[in-house]
N, C-alpha and C positions, 0 to 999 in steps of 0.2 A: 370875145374876151372881153371887149367892150360891156356890155352889158355885166358881167361880173366884175370890172374893176368898178363899173358906178355904186353898184355893194357893197364892196368896200370902200370906197369911199362913204358912202353916206355912213357904215357902221362903226369904221374905225374915228372918220373926219378930217381923213385925213387928202394932200388935192387928187383932183382926178388924174392927172400926167404922174405922179408918183405912184400911185396903182398902177395905174398901166404899164407905166417902167417894172417894178418891179413884178410885177406875171408876167411880163415881157422875158426878162433875165432867168425864170421859173419854171418855167414853160420849158418841157420835153424836149432835147431835139431831134429833129427825122430822122436822122441816121438812126436814131435806134429802132429796131424791127418789134423790138418786146413788149407786148401786154402789161401796161404799170394800171397801178388806180393811182388817188390822188389819197393820201393822210394829211395826219395835224400828227402833233412832234405832241403826246403826254406828259410828258419830264415840260418839257416846253411850258406850253399849260398850264400847271402843275406852279413853274417857278413862280409865272406871271399873267393870269389868264385875260389880259389885253392886251397879247400880242394872240396873234393868229397865225402861225406857219404850219406852212404847207406847203409837200413834197411830195415826186411821183416814186413809187416800191415798184421797181420792176419787175415782172414774175418769172423765172425762165424754171422751165421743168424739167424734170429730172424721174426719169422713170428708174420705179425698184422689184427685183424681182418677189421680193414677199414685203407685206404691210407689218409696217413698224412702229409700236407705239411710244410717243413720249410724252413732250410737254411744250406746247404751240405759246411762244408769249401774245403779248396783251391785239394784238393785229391779227391775232390766231392764224400767226404763219410760224414756223420752227425757225429757233435758234439762229442763229450763223455758224452751223460749224465746221469745222476740216474735215472731224470723224467721220466719218459714215456711218458706223452704228448709233449715235447720237441725232441722226434725220431723223424726222417723224413723217411716215407716209402721209398722206389725204386724198380721197376720192375722185378724179380725174372725173370733173365736170364744165 
């Protein structure tokens, strides 16, 4: 985390301590057992290109009996729908 904070500090011009604190606050909690990937908000980036807002996206695998076609969001994932008929299946890899 130290190396990431140093890089972020150099890139943003913010103090190293501030970057470390921000990274510590955004770090996923150890209590989560789900896999995750770090993403960068495309909407925030469009509004203010200087902002570097990253967040963890936790992944929950749900098995469907049959493949379902549909649309995915800009991250390559199915949009969050409560209606199972709108879910999209992706191959298990």
